[in-house]
C-alpha positions in Angstrom: 120.0 150.3 105.4 119.8 153.4 107.6 121.0 152.9 111.2 118.4 154.0 113.6 119.2 157.0 115.7 118.6 157.3 119.3 117.6 160.9 120.7 117.7 161.0 124.5 115.8 163.2 126.6 119.1 163.5 128.7 120.7 165.5 125.9 116.8 167.2 125.3 117.5 168.3 122.1 118.3 167.8 118.2 121.5 169.6 116.9 120.4 172.9 115.2 120.4 171.5 111.8 118.9 168.7 112.4 115.7 168.5 109.7 113.2 167.6 112.6 114.9 170.1 115.3 111.7 172.7 114.8 109.2 170.1 114.1 106.4 168.3 116.3 107.4 164.1 116.2 105.0 161.6 117.2 105.5 158.0 118.2 104.4 156.4 114.5 102.6 153.4 116.9 101.1 154.9 120.1 101.3 158.7 119.0 102.7 159.8 122.1 104.9 163.0 121.7 108.3 162.7 121.1 110.0 165.9 120.1 108.3 169.5 120.4 108.7 172.2 118.3 111.0 174.3 120.1 113.7 171.6 120.0 113.1 169.7 123.2 113.1 166.0 123.6 109.6 164.8 125.5 111.2 161.3 125.9 113.7 159.1 124.7 112.9 158.2 121.0 114.5 156.2 117.8 114.6 157.9 114.3 114.4 155.1 111.7 113.8 155.2 108.2 110.3 154.1 108.7 109.5 156.5 111.3 109.7 157.6 114.9 109.2 155.7 117.7 109.1 156.0 121.4 111.7 153.5 123.6 108.7 151.6 124.8 107.1 150.6 121.3 110.6 150.2 119.4 111.8 147.2 121.9 108.2 146.0 121.9 108.4 145.3 118.0 111.2 142.9 118.1 113.0 144.5 115.4 110.1 144.7 113.3 110.4 147.9 112.3 114.2 147.4 111.2 112.9 144.6 109.0 110.7 147.1 107.5 113.6 149.8 107.2 115.3 147.3 105.1 112.7 146.6 102.5 112.2 150.0 102.1 116.1 151.4 101.5 
């Protein structure tokens, strides 16, 4: 199982060598923008083995997105 990563809007960017640093990223559930292609975090979000989620959708899932991740990895 891969540990989910929390990306903070306070840090406001991913390391420059991160595979998603220059990508537009959207929440897999609500489609809200999480990260812009200029390497700016638009809000705090979670990167997981099954997709990327805003904090609100991730917390509402009550662990379901992690259980899916277990089955895939």
